[in-house]
C-alpha positions as CSV (number, residue, x, y, z in Angstrom):
1,M,114.9,115.0,99.6
2,C,114.7,111.6,101.2
3,L,117.6,109.3,100.8
4,G,118.2,105.6,101.5
5,I,121.4,105.6,103.4
6,P,123.8,102.7,104.1
7,A,124.1,101.9,107.7
8,Q,125.9,99.2,109.6
9,I,124.1,97.2,112.3
10,V,126.1,97.5,115.5
11,E,123.7,96.0,118.0
12,I,120.4,94.0,118.1
13,V,118.2,95.9,120.5
14,D,115.1,93.8,120.5
15,P,115.0,90.6,118.5
16,E,111.2,90.1,119.0
17,A,110.4,93.7,117.8
18,K,113.1,93.4,115.1
19,T,114.9,96.6,116.1
20,A,118.6,97.2,115.9
21,K,121.0,100.0,116.5
22,A,122.7,101.1,113.2
23,E,125.5,103.5,112.7
24,I,124.7,106.1,110.0
25,G,127.3,108.8,109.3
26,G,128.9,108.4,112.7
27,V,125.5,108.5,114.5
28,R,123.9,105.5,116.1
29,R,120.2,105.2,115.7
30,I,117.5,102.6,116.4
31,V,116.0,101.2,113.1
32,S,113.3,98.7,112.4
33,C,114.5,95.5,110.6
34,A,111.0,94.2,110.3
35,L,111.0,94.6,106.5
36,L,114.2,92.4,106.1
37,E,114.0,88.7,105.3
38,G,115.3,86.8,108.3
39,E,117.0,88.2,111.3
40,A,119.4,91.2,111.2
41,Q,123.0,90.4,112.2
42,V,125.6,92.7,113.9
43,G,128.1,93.8,111.3
44,E,125.9,93.6,108.3
45,W,125.1,96.6,106.1
46,V,121.6,97.7,105.3
47,L,119.9,100.5,103.4
48,V,117.9,102.7,105.7
49,H,115.1,105.0,104.8
50,V,112.9,106.8,107.3
51,G,114.0,104.5,110.2
52,F,113.5,101.2,108.3
53,A,116.1,98.9,107.1
54,L,114.8,98.1,103.6
55,D,117.5,95.8,102.2
56,R,120.8,94.2,102.9
57,I,123.8,95.5,100.9
58,D,127.4,94.4,100.9
59,E,130.2,96.5,102.3
60,E,131.5,97.4,98.8
61,R,128.1,98.7,97.7
62,A,127.8,100.6,101.0
63,A,131.2,102.3,100.5
64,E,130.3,103.2,96.9
65,T,127.0,104.6,97.9
66,L,128.5,106.6,100.8
67,Q,131.1,108.0,98.4
68,L,128.4,109.1,96.0
69,L,126.3,110.7,98.7
70,A,129.4,112.6,100.0
71,E,129.9,113.9,96.4
72,M,126.3,115.2,96.5
73,G,127.4,117.6,99.1
74,E,124.6,119.7,100.6
75,A,121.7,117.4,100.1
76,Y,123.6,114.6,101.9
77,E,124.7,116.9,104.7
78,R,121.1,118.0,105.2
79,E,120.0,114.3,105.4
80,L,122.7,113.6,108.0
81,A,121.7,116.6,110.0
82,Q,118.1,115.3,110.1
83,I,119.4,111.9,111.3
84,R,121.5,113.5,114.0
85,E,118.6,115.7,115.1
86,T,116.1,112.8,115.3
87,A,118.6,110.6,117.0
88,S,119.3,113.1,119.8
89,E,115.6,113.7,120.2
90,A,115.1,110.0,120.7
91,G,118.1,109.6,123.0
92,A,119.6,107.0,120.7
93,A,122.8,108.8,119.9
């Protein structure tokens, strides 16, 4: 299962390449913000799928979505495990 997961932008890595570091489930990972309109800003929430920030979301929607994902249990935990694995492979943790 592939999920779009809320993440918060914690650092702009390369403004020209439109990459940022986002925190997803306690793991920091480099994501592409190229699909977002305008420039990504530190502190904003985005919906991330396969390494791409697809859309901006507000903090309330992010919290609701994270709660629903946590209630999903195993599927969400598997997705987080994949994120952690790929983050450590890329050295972005």
